[in-house]
Structures are given as C-alpha cells and as structure tokens.
C-alpha positions in Angstrom: -73.6 74.5 -33.4 -71.9 71.2 -33.9 -69.1 71.2 -36.1 -68.3 67.5 -37.1 -64.5 67.1 -37.9 -64.6 63.3 -38.5 -66.5 60.2 -37.7 -65.1 60.0 -33.9 -64.7 63.6 -33.2 -66.7 67.0 -33.2 -67.0 70.4 -31.9 -70.1 71.3 -30.0 -71.4 74.9 -28.8 -73.2 75.4 -25.7 -74.4 78.0 -23.8 -70.8 78.6 -22.3 -68.6 77.1 -24.1 -67.1 75.3 -26.8 -66.4 71.4 -26.6 -64.3 69.0 -27.9 -66.3 65.8 -28.0 -65.5 62.2 -29.0 -67.9 59.2 -30.0 -67.7 56.7 -27.3 -69.7 53.3 -26.7 -71.4 53.7 -23.7 -73.3 49.8 -22.7 -73.2 49.4 -26.9 -74.8 52.9 -27.8 -72.8 55.5 -29.4 -72.4 58.4 -27.0 -70.6 61.7 -27.6 -68.7 62.9 -24.5 -67.0 66.1 -23.6 -63.2 66.0 -22.9 -62.0 69.6 -23.1 -63.7 73.0 -23.1 -62.6 76.3 -24.9 -64.3 80.1 -24.5 -63.8 80.5 -28.3 -64.4 78.4 -31.6 -60.9 79.4 -32.8 -59.4 77.9 -29.9 -61.5 74.5 -30.2 -60.7 74.1 -34.0 -56.8 75.0 -33.4 -56.5 72.5 -30.4 -58.5 69.8 -32.9 -56.0 70.5 -35.5 -53.2 70.3 -33.3 -54.3 66.9 -31.9 -55.0 65.5 -35.3 -51.3 66.6 -36.5 -49.9 64.9 -33.3 -51.4 61.4 -34.1 -51.4 61.8 -37.9 -49.6 58.4 -38.6 -46.4 59.6 -40.9 -43.1 57.9 -41.2 -41.0 60.3 -43.2 -40.6 63.9 -43.7 -42.4 63.9 -47.1 -45.4 62.2 -45.3 -45.6 64.8 -42.4 -45.4 67.7 -45.0 -48.4 65.9 -47.0 -50.0 65.6 -43.7 -49.8 69.5 -42.7 -51.1 70.5 -46.2 -54.2 67.9 -45.9 -54.8 69.0 -42.5 -54.4 72.8 -43.4 -56.7 72.4 -46.1 -59.4 70.6 -43.8 -59.5 72.9 -41.1 -59.4 76.3 -43.5 -62.4 75.1 -45.0 -64.0 74.4 -41.4 -63.0 78.0 -40.5 -64.5 79.4 -43.9 -67.9 77.4 -43.0 -68.2 79.0 -39.4 -67.3 82.5 -40.8 -70.2 81.7 -43.4 -72.4 80.5 -41.0 -72.0 83.4 -38.4 -72.7 85.8 -41.5 -75.8 83.9 -42.0 -77.0 84.3 -38.5 -76.5 88.0 -38.2 
C-alpha cells in the first residue's frame, strides 16, 4: 500500500514495516527513498503529520492555528481512507 501525502512525501508499506519516503532526484531521475521506518501505519502517519507541522511556514499565532486545522483535516482524511481500504480488503 502506498499513501501519497503530497508530491514529495509518501508512506509505503512493505512486508516488514511502513516506510516514510521522500522523492529525490538521483542522476536526474526521480526516485523514492525511505528515511524513516515504522511498525504501524498509525505511527508513520503521526510522524509525517508532526514533521509537516514543524516545518509549516507560519509567522503568527493565527497562522499556526490555521496550519493545525488544515493538517488535522488532511491527516484525518488519510486515516479515514486507510481504514476504508483495510475494511475493503477484509
């Protein structure tokens, strides 16, 4: 399973773990490279959301609250989609 978070970040399931991957250019070719590994999809999504929140470009408290709201909605939708896929596979 691959969960696309944005155009440069995704979570990919393997036989042994969930990988947080970044899109990199290697010799001019776009290539997905893992940089963190997780035992559960929940922990991978939580880490990705925390990372995105830490680097979100805000300058004011109002912007920070808007960022939290936006990211909460985005990741809640991803969690819902993962749950739906898991039910369909069962």
